[in-house]
C-alpha positions as CSV (number, residue, x, y, z in Angstrom):
1,M,-233.5,-43.5,-60.8
2,P,-232.7,-40.4,-62.9
3,T,-230.6,-40.8,-66.0
4,I,-228.4,-38.1,-64.5
5,R,-226.7,-39.4,-61.4
6,T,-224.1,-36.8,-60.5
7,V,-224.4,-33.0,-60.9
8,A,-221.7,-30.3,-60.6
9,V,-223.3,-27.4,-58.8
10,V,-221.8,-23.9,-59.0
11,D,-223.2,-22.2,-55.9
12,I,-222.5,-18.4,-55.7
13,G,-223.6,-16.7,-52.5
14,K,-223.2,-13.1,-51.5
15,S,-220.3,-13.8,-49.2
16,N,-218.9,-17.1,-50.5
17,A,-218.9,-19.4,-53.6
18,K,-218.3,-23.1,-54.0
19,V,-218.2,-25.8,-56.6
20,A,-219.8,-29.1,-55.4
21,L,-220.6,-32.5,-56.7
22,V,-224.1,-33.9,-55.7
23,D,-225.0,-37.5,-56.0
24,L,-228.7,-37.6,-56.8
25,A,-229.1,-41.2,-55.6
26,S,-227.9,-40.4,-52.0
27,L,-228.3,-36.6,-52.1
28,D,-224.7,-36.4,-50.7
29,E,-222.8,-33.3,-51.5
30,T,-219.0,-33.2,-51.9
31,V,-217.5,-29.7,-51.9
32,I,-214.7,-29.5,-54.4
33,A,-213.6,-25.9,-53.9
34,R,-214.6,-22.8,-52.0
35,T,-213.7,-19.1,-52.2
36,A,-214.7,-15.8,-50.8
37,N,-217.0,-13.7,-53.1
38,S,-215.1,-10.4,-53.1
39,V,-216.2,-7.0,-54.3
40,V,-213.8,-4.7,-56.2
41,D,-214.0,-1.2,-54.7
42,S,-212.9,0.7,-57.7
43,A,-214.2,2.6,-60.8
44,P,-216.7,2.9,-62.1
45,Y,-218.5,1.7,-58.9
46,P,-218.1,-1.2,-56.4
47,H,-218.6,-4.4,-58.4
48,F,-218.3,-8.1,-58.1
49,D,-215.1,-9.7,-59.3
50,T,-216.7,-11.8,-62.0
51,D,-213.3,-12.5,-63.7
52,R,-211.9,-14.0,-60.5
53,L,-215.1,-16.0,-60.0
54,W,-215.0,-17.3,-63.5
55,A,-211.4,-18.5,-63.0
56,F,-212.5,-20.1,-59.7
57,I,-215.4,-21.9,-61.5
58,L,-213.2,-23.2,-64.2
59,D,-210.6,-24.5,-61.7
60,G,-213.4,-26.1,-59.7
61,L,-214.9,-27.9,-62.7
62,A,-211.4,-28.9,-63.8
63,G,-210.9,-30.5,-60.4
64,L,-214.1,-32.5,-61.1
65,G,-212.7,-33.4,-64.5
66,R,-209.7,-35.0,-62.9
67,K,-211.8,-37.0,-60.4
68,A,-215.4,-37.8,-61.1
69,K,-216.9,-36.3,-64.3
70,P,-220.4,-35.0,-63.6
71,D,-223.4,-35.9,-65.8
72,A,-224.7,-32.3,-65.7
73,I,-223.9,-28.8,-64.5
74,V,-226.2,-26.2,-62.9
75,V,-225.7,-22.8,-61.2
76,T,-227.5,-21.3,-58.2
77,A,-226.7,-17.8,-57.1
78,H,-227.9,-15.0,-54.9
79,G,-230.6,-12.6,-55.9
80,G,-230.6,-8.8,-56.2
81,S,-228.2,-9.0,-59.1
82,G,-228.2,-9.0,-62.9
83,I,-225.8,-8.8,-65.8
84,L,-225.7,-6.4,-68.7
85,L,-224.1,-7.9,-71.8
86,A,-222.9,-6.2,-74.9
87,A,-223.5,-7.6,-78.4
88,D,-220.3,-9.6,-78.3
89,G,-221.4,-11.4,-75.1
90,K,-218.9,-9.6,-72.8
91,L,-220.0,-7.3,-70.0
92,A,-221.3,-4.0,-71.2
93,M,-220.8,-2.7,-67.6
94,P,-219.4,-4.4,-64.4
95,M,-221.9,-6.2,-62.2
96,L,-222.9,-3.7,-59.5
97,D,-222.6,-4.7,-55.8
98,Y,-226.2,-4.3,-54.7
99,E,-225.1,-2.8,-51.3
100,H,-223.7,0.3,-53.2
101,S,-225.7,3.5,-52.6
102,G,-225.4,4.8,-56.1
103,P,-228.9,3.8,-57.2
104,E,-230.3,5.9,-54.4
105,T,-229.1,9.1,-56.2
106,T,-231.7,8.5,-58.9
107,G,-234.2,7.0,-56.4
108,A,-236.8,9.7,-56.7
109,D,-237.1,9.3,-60.5
110,Y,-237.1,5.5,-60.1
111,D,-239.9,5.6,-57.6
112,V,-242.1,7.2,-60.2
113,L,-241.3,4.5,-62.7
114,R,-241.4,1.3,-60.6
115,P,-244.5,-0.8,-60.4
116,A,-246.7,-1.0,-57.3
117,F,-246.1,-3.7,-54.7
118,A,-249.5,-5.2,-55.6
119,E,-248.1,-5.9,-59.1
120,T,-244.7,-7.3,-58.4
121,G,-244.6,-8.3,-54.7
122,A,-241.3,-6.4,-54.5
123,P,-240.8,-3.9,-51.7
124,R,-238.7,-0.8,-52.2
125,L,-235.3,-1.7,-50.9
126,P,-232.1,0.3,-50.2
127,G,-229.1,0.6,-52.5
128,G,-229.4,-1.7,-55.5
129,L,-231.3,-4.5,-53.9
130,N,-234.1,-3.9,-56.5
131,A,-232.3,-4.9,-59.7
132,G,-234.5,-2.6,-61.7
133,A,-233.1,0.3,-59.6
134,Q,-229.6,-0.8,-60.5
135,F,-230.2,-0.9,-64.2
136,H,-232.1,2.5,-64.1
137,W,-229.2,4.1,-62.2
138,Q,-226.6,2.6,-64.6
139,S,-228.6,3.9,-67.6
140,Q,-228.7,7.4,-66.1
141,A,-225.2,7.6,-64.6
142,F,-223.4,5.9,-67.5
143,P,-225.6,6.5,-70.6
144,Q,-223.0,5.8,-73.2
145,Q,-222.0,2.4,-71.7
146,F,-225.7,1.5,-71.2
147,Q,-226.4,2.1,-74.9
148,K,-224.1,-0.9,-75.6
149,V,-226.3,-3.2,-73.6
150,A,-227.7,-5.9,-75.9
151,T,-228.9,-8.5,-73.4
152,I,-230.0,-8.5,-69.7
153,L,-229.6,-11.7,-67.7
154,M,-230.2,-12.6,-64.1
155,Y,-227.1,-13.8,-62.2
156,P,-227.4,-17.6,-62.3
157,Q,-228.2,-17.5,-66.0
158,Y,-225.1,-15.4,-66.7
159,W,-222.8,-18.2,-65.5
160,A,-224.9,-20.7,-67.5
161,F,-224.4,-18.5,-70.5
162,R,-220.6,-18.5,-69.9
163,L,-220.6,-22.3,-69.8
164,C,-222.9,-23.1,-72.7
165,G,-223.4,-20.0,-74.8
166,V,-227.2,-19.9,-74.5
167,A,-228.7,-16.7,-73.0
168,A,-231.8,-17.2,-70.9
169,N,-233.7,-15.7,-67.9
170,E,-235.7,-17.5,-65.3
171,A,-238.6,-16.7,-62.9
172,T,-237.0,-17.4,-59.5
173,S,-234.3,-14.8,-60.0
174,L,-236.6,-12.4,-61.9
175,G,-239.0,-12.7,-59.0
176,A,-236.5,-11.9,-56.3
177,H,-237.5,-8.3,-55.5
178,T,-236.2,-7.0,-58.9
179,D,-239.3,-4.9,-59.9
180,L,-238.9,-6.7,-63.3
181,W,-241.5,-9.5,-62.8
182,D,-245.2,-9.9,-62.4
183,P,-245.7,-13.1,-60.4
184,Q,-249.5,-13.3,-61.1
185,K,-249.2,-12.8,-64.9
186,R,-245.9,-14.8,-65.0
187,D,-244.5,-12.1,-67.3
188,F,-242.2,-9.1,-67.2
189,S,-243.6,-6.2,-65.2
190,S,-245.2,-3.1,-66.7
191,M,-242.0,-1.1,-66.0
192,V,-239.9,-3.3,-68.3
193,D,-242.2,-2.2,-71.2
194,R,-242.3,1.4,-70.0
195,L,-238.5,1.6,-70.1
196,G,-238.2,-0.3,-73.4
197,W,-236.2,-3.1,-71.8
198,R,-238.3,-6.1,-73.0
199,K,-236.2,-6.3,-76.2
200,L,-233.1,-6.6,-74.0
201,M,-234.4,-9.4,-71.8
202,A,-233.2,-12.9,-72.7
203,P,-236.0,-15.4,-73.2
204,V,-237.5,-16.8,-70.0
205,R,-236.9,-20.5,-69.5
206,K,-237.7,-22.9,-66.7
207,A,-235.1,-23.5,-64.0
208,S,-235.0,-27.1,-64.9
209,D,-234.6,-26.6,-68.7
210,R,-231.5,-27.9,-70.4
211,L,-230.0,-24.8,-72.1
212,G,-227.3,-26.6,-74.1
213,C,-224.0,-28.4,-73.7
214,L,-220.6,-27.2,-72.6
215,L,-218.9,-24.9,-75.1
216,P,-216.0,-26.7,-76.7
217,E,-213.4,-24.4,-75.2
218,I,-214.8,-24.9,-71.7
219,A,-214.8,-28.6,-72.1
220,Q,-211.2,-28.5,-73.2
221,K,-210.2,-26.2,-70.2
222,T,-212.0,-28.3,-67.6
223,G,-211.5,-31.8,-69.0
224,L,-215.2,-32.4,-68.9
225,A,-217.2,-34.1,-71.7
226,A,-218.3,-31.7,-74.4
227,E,-221.8,-33.3,-74.3
228,T,-222.2,-32.4,-70.6
229,P,-225.6,-30.5,-70.4
230,V,-225.9,-27.2,-68.6
231,F,-229.2,-26.4,-67.0
232,C,-230.9,-23.0,-66.6
233,G,-230.3,-22.6,-62.9
234,I,-232.1,-21.0,-60.0
235,H,-232.0,-18.3,-57.3
236,D,-230.3,-19.7,-54.2
237,S,-233.1,-19.4,-51.7
238,N,-235.5,-21.1,-54.1
239,A,-233.0,-23.8,-54.5
240,S,-233.3,-24.5,-50.8
241,L,-237.1,-24.5,-51.1
242,Y,-237.2,-26.8,-54.2
243,P,-236.6,-30.3,-52.5
244,H,-239.4,-29.6,-50.0
245,L,-241.8,-28.7,-52.8
246,L,-241.1,-32.1,-54.3
247,S,-241.4,-34.2,-51.1
248,R,-243.0,-32.4,-48.1
249,E,-246.6,-32.3,-47.0
250,K,-248.1,-28.8,-47.1
251,P,-248.3,-26.5,-45.3
252,F,-244.7,-25.8,-44.3
253,T,-242.2,-23.0,-44.2
254,V,-238.6,-23.0,-45.2
255,V,-236.0,-20.8,-43.5
256,S,-233.0,-20.5,-45.7
257,T,-230.0,-19.2,-43.8
258,G,-226.8,-17.7,-45.0
259,T,-225.8,-14.0,-45.4
260,W,-229.6,-13.6,-45.7
261,V,-232.3,-15.3,-43.7
262,I,-235.1,-15.9,-46.2
263,V,-238.4,-17.2,-44.8
264,M,-240.8,-18.8,-47.4
265,S,-244.3,-19.9,-46.6
266,V,-246.0,-22.7,-48.6
267,H,-249.8,-22.9,-48.3
268,G,-249.8,-20.8,-45.1
269,K,-252.6,-18.5,-44.0
270,R,-253.6,-15.7,-46.3
271,Q,-251.9,-12.6,-45.1
272,V,-251.7,-9.0,-46.3
273,L,-248.0,-8.4,-46.7
274,D,-246.5,-5.2,-45.4
275,P,-243.7,-4.1,-47.8
276,T,-242.3,-1.7,-45.2
277,R,-241.3,-4.7,-43.0
278,D,-239.3,-6.5,-45.8
279,T,-242.0,-8.9,-46.8
280,L,-242.2,-9.8,-50.4
281,I,-243.4,-12.3,-53.0
282,N,-240.8,-14.8,-54.2
283,V,-241.4,-17.1,-57.1
284,N,-240.6,-20.8,-56.8
285,A,-239.2,-23.1,-59.4
286,F,-242.6,-23.9,-60.8
287,G,-243.4,-20.2,-61.3
288,D,-245.8,-20.0,-58.3
289,P,-245.8,-17.0,-55.9
290,V,-244.4,-17.6,-52.4
291,P,-245.1,-15.2,-49.6
292,S,-241.7,-14.4,-48.0
293,S,-239.9,-12.3,-45.5
294,R,-236.2,-11.7,-44.7
295,F,-233.5,-10.0,-42.8
296,M,-229.7,-10.1,-43.1
297,G,-229.2,-12.5,-40.3
298,G,-226.0,-14.2,-41.3
299,R,-224.4,-10.7,-41.8
300,E,-225.6,-9.7,-38.3
301,F,-224.3,-12.9,-36.7
302,S,-220.9,-12.2,-38.3
303,L,-220.8,-8.6,-37.1
304,L,-221.8,-9.6,-33.5
305,I,-219.8,-12.8,-33.1
306,G,-217.0,-12.6,-35.6
307,D,-214.7,-15.6,-36.3
308,K,-214.3,-16.7,-32.6
309,A,-217.6,-18.2,-31.8
310,V,-217.8,-19.9,-28.4
311,E,-220.4,-22.6,-28.0
312,P,-222.5,-21.7,-25.0
313,S,-222.7,-24.0,-22.0
314,D,-226.0,-24.8,-20.3
315,A,-225.0,-22.4,-17.6
316,D,-224.5,-19.6,-20.2
317,I,-227.9,-20.3,-21.7
318,E,-229.6,-20.3,-18.2
319,A,-227.8,-17.0,-17.4
320,V,-229.2,-15.3,-20.5
321,L,-232.7,-16.6,-19.8
322,A,-232.6,-15.7,-16.1
323,M,-231.5,-12.1,-16.5
324,P,-233.1,-12.0,-19.1
325,T,-230.6,-10.6,-21.6
326,F,-232.1,-9.2,-24.8
327,L,-230.7,-7.8,-28.0
328,T,-233.4,-5.8,-29.7
329,P,-233.4,-5.0,-33.5
330,S,-231.9,-4.0,-35.7
331,I,-228.2,-4.5,-36.3
332,D,-228.6,-4.2,-40.1
333,R,-231.0,-1.4,-40.5
334,G,-231.3,-1.8,-44.3
335,S,-233.3,-5.0,-44.1
336,G,-235.8,-6.9,-42.0
337,P,-239.0,-6.3,-40.1
338,Y,-237.6,-3.5,-37.9
339,Q,-235.5,-1.5,-40.3
340,H,-236.0,1.9,-38.5
341,R,-235.3,0.6,-35.0
342,R,-231.8,1.0,-33.5
343,A,-230.4,-2.1,-31.8
344,E,-230.0,-2.1,-28.0
345,W,-228.7,-4.5,-25.4
346,L,-231.0,-4.9,-22.4
347,P,-230.2,-4.6,-19.6
348,Q,-226.6,-4.8,-20.7
349,E,-224.3,-6.4,-23.3
350,P,-223.0,-9.8,-22.2
351,R,-219.3,-10.0,-21.2
352,H,-218.9,-13.8,-21.4
353,P,-218.5,-15.1,-25.0
354,G,-220.8,-18.1,-24.4
355,E,-223.5,-15.8,-23.0
356,R,-223.1,-13.5,-25.9
357,F,-223.4,-16.3,-28.4
358,A,-226.7,-17.5,-26.7
359,A,-228.1,-14.0,-26.6
360,V,-227.3,-13.3,-30.3
361,S,-228.8,-16.6,-31.3
362,F,-232.0,-15.8,-29.4
363,Y,-232.1,-12.4,-31.2
364,L,-231.8,-14.1,-34.6
365,A,-234.5,-16.6,-33.5
366,M,-236.9,-13.8,-32.5
367,M,-236.3,-12.0,-35.7
368,T,-237.1,-15.2,-37.6
369,A,-240.2,-15.8,-35.6
370,T,-241.4,-12.3,-36.4
371,C,-240.8,-13.0,-40.1
372,L,-242.9,-16.2,-39.8
373,D,-245.8,-14.3,-38.3
374,L,-245.6,-11.6,-41.0
375,I,-246.2,-14.1,-43.8
376,G,-248.9,-16.3,-42.1
377,A,-246.5,-19.3,-41.8
378,Q,-248.1,-22.6,-40.8
379,G,-247.0,-26.2,-40.4
380,D,-243.4,-27.3,-39.7
381,T,-240.6,-24.8,-40.0
382,V,-237.7,-26.3,-41.9
383,V,-234.3,-24.6,-41.3
384,E,-231.7,-24.9,-44.0
385,G,-228.1,-23.8,-43.9
386,P,-225.7,-22.9,-41.0
387,F,-228.3,-21.7,-38.5
388,G,-229.6,-25.3,-38.4
389,Q,-226.5,-26.3,-36.4
390,N,-227.2,-23.6,-33.8
391,R,-229.1,-25.3,-30.9
392,C,-229.9,-22.0,-29.2
393,F,-231.4,-20.6,-32.4
394,I,-233.4,-23.7,-33.2
395,K,-235.0,-24.2,-29.7
396,M,-235.8,-20.5,-29.3
397,L,-237.4,-20.4,-32.8
398,A,-239.6,-23.4,-31.9
399,T,-240.5,-21.8,-28.6
400,A,-241.3,-18.4,-30.0
401,S,-243.3,-19.7,-33.0
402,G,-245.1,-22.5,-31.0
403,R,-244.4,-25.0,-33.8
404,P,-241.9,-27.7,-34.4
405,V,-238.6,-26.8,-36.1
406,V,-237.2,-29.4,-38.5
407,V,-233.5,-29.3,-39.2
408,S,-232.8,-30.9,-42.6
409,K,-229.8,-33.0,-43.6
410,G,-226.5,-31.3,-44.4
411,S,-225.2,-27.8,-43.8
412,T,-227.0,-26.2,-46.8
413,G,-229.8,-27.1,-49.1
414,T,-228.9,-24.8,-52.0
415,S,-226.6,-27.2,-53.8
416,I,-228.8,-30.2,-53.4
417,G,-231.9,-28.3,-54.5
418,A,-230.2,-26.9,-57.6
419,A,-228.9,-30.4,-58.5
420,L,-232.5,-31.8,-58.3
421,L,-233.4,-29.6,-61.2
422,C,-231.4,-31.9,-63.4
423,A,-233.1,-35.1,-62.2
424,G,-236.1,-35.0,-64.4
425,P,-239.8,-34.2,-63.8
426,D,-240.7,-37.6,-62.3
427,F,-237.9,-37.8,-59.8
428,R,-238.9,-37.5,-56.1
429,P,-236.2,-37.3,-53.5
430,S,-236.5,-39.5,-50.5
431,G,-236.6,-37.7,-47.2
432,G,-233.1,-37.4,-45.7
433,A,-232.2,-37.5,-42.0
434,E,-234.0,-34.8,-40.0
435,T,-234.1,-33.6,-36.5
436,S,-237.3,-32.1,-35.1
437,V,-237.2,-29.7,-32.1
438,V,-240.3,-28.8,-30.2
439,P,-241.1,-25.7,-28.1
440,E,-239.5,-25.5,-24.7
441,P,-242.1,-24.6,-22.0
442,K,-239.4,-23.3,-19.6
443,W,-238.4,-20.7,-22.2
444,F,-241.9,-19.3,-23.0
445,S,-241.4,-16.1,-21.0
446,Y,-238.4,-15.0,-23.0
447,P,-240.2,-14.4,-26.4
448,A,-243.1,-12.6,-24.7
449,R,-240.7,-10.3,-22.9
450,W,-238.6,-9.7,-26.1
451,W,-241.7,-8.7,-28.1
452,Q,-242.8,-6.4,-25.2
453,A,-239.3,-4.8,-25.2
454,V,-239.4,-4.3,-29.0
455,G,-242.9,-2.8,-28.8
C-alpha cells in the first residue's frame, strides 16, 4: 500500500471545478465542493476568474480540514491555458479565456513564428487554443504589461505554486497543443528560443514530483497540516489516461469526456496525423507522445440538449434507427474532424425529446468513432466521464468502431488519475468495476449511412 492513502484533488475543468478526496486503497472519490468555472467578460479581455477559483479552492480544502485531513494535494486542470506571473508572484496579466478571438488578430505574424506540426504535434487552432498564440498576442497587444512577466507556468502548476510557493512546468500541459513543447526531444520547442521565452519558463518537473509542502499561511487558512505535500499536477485528459497506463494491457484507447471529448491511442496503428482534422500529439505522464484527436462534444451536447435531458425509451431509439434520423457535423465548427462542415438534421429534426436525445447521442458516437479512425486506435475503447453513462452513445460507439467499449468505474477519471500521481512509482491500481459493451449487429446500417451522408 502507498504511504499516502488519501489525496485532495483540485480538479479545474473548462466548465466546472471541484475539490475531491480520493482514497488510494479503494479508489473511491468523495466530492467535497463544486462550482462553475466562470469567465469575466471585461477589460482587458475575457479572462478566467482566478480570484474566485482561489477562494473556492481554499474553502474546499478547509472543508477537508474540518473532516478528513488528506495526506497530499494535487491539481489537475484543462489545457490550452497558461499563466503569466510578475516577479512578485502575482499575475502580470489576467489568464485569457482561450475561446477569445483576440489572438487571431496577430495570427498571420504568429503563423510565421510557430513551429511545424512535425515538431510539436500541435495543430493550428482557433482563438487562443494554442497557448503560444495567447502569449504572443498578449506580448503584442499589451507590451508594457508583458514586459513585467517573470515566469510562465502552465495552468495546473499555477495552482500548485499558489499552494506551496514552488514554480514548475510539466510535460502533459506543455504538450497539450501549446506550440511550446517538442515531444520527441522532450524539451521546449524551437519557438520558445526564437522568442526568448526559455528564460521565463519555470523548470520542467514530472507530474508525480513533490514540489513542496503547503505554505504556512495556506495551512493556517485551511486547517490542513503544514507538512502536507503538494505534487506537480497534470493536464486533465492525461489524468484520465494515467490509471490505464499503469494497469491496462496494450493496445487500448481512452476517450475522456467532458466539455471536450479527447481520444488518446496507446500502442495503436502507426498513422499519419492530419492537423486539419484536429488530430494532435499529446504527452502522457511519463513524457511519451500519444496520438490524439478531439472535438468539443460536451459543449455540443449541452447546446443541443440543454438541462432537460429526457432518457430515451427503446421505442425512441428504434424510431431514430428506423427513419433513420441523422445529425451531421459540426455543431462546434472550431474543433473536431469536420470543422468546415455545417451541421444538418436529416431528414428532419426530431420533435420528441427522447428521440432527440438518442439522435444527438448517436451523432456524438459517430464523431468519436471518426476520431478513433483518424489516430489508428486499436484494442478496447475505454470511456471516461459523463458520456460513459449514456447507453445510446456507448452502444453506437461500439457498433461504429467494431470494437468493445469499456465503461470504467465512476463518473470521471480525472480526479482518480491525478491522485495516483501521489501514490509512488511502485503502486499499481487494481482494476475497478467495468462494463463492456460489444457492437450491436442490428445497428450496423446506421454508421454506414451516417458516413455516407457526411461524405
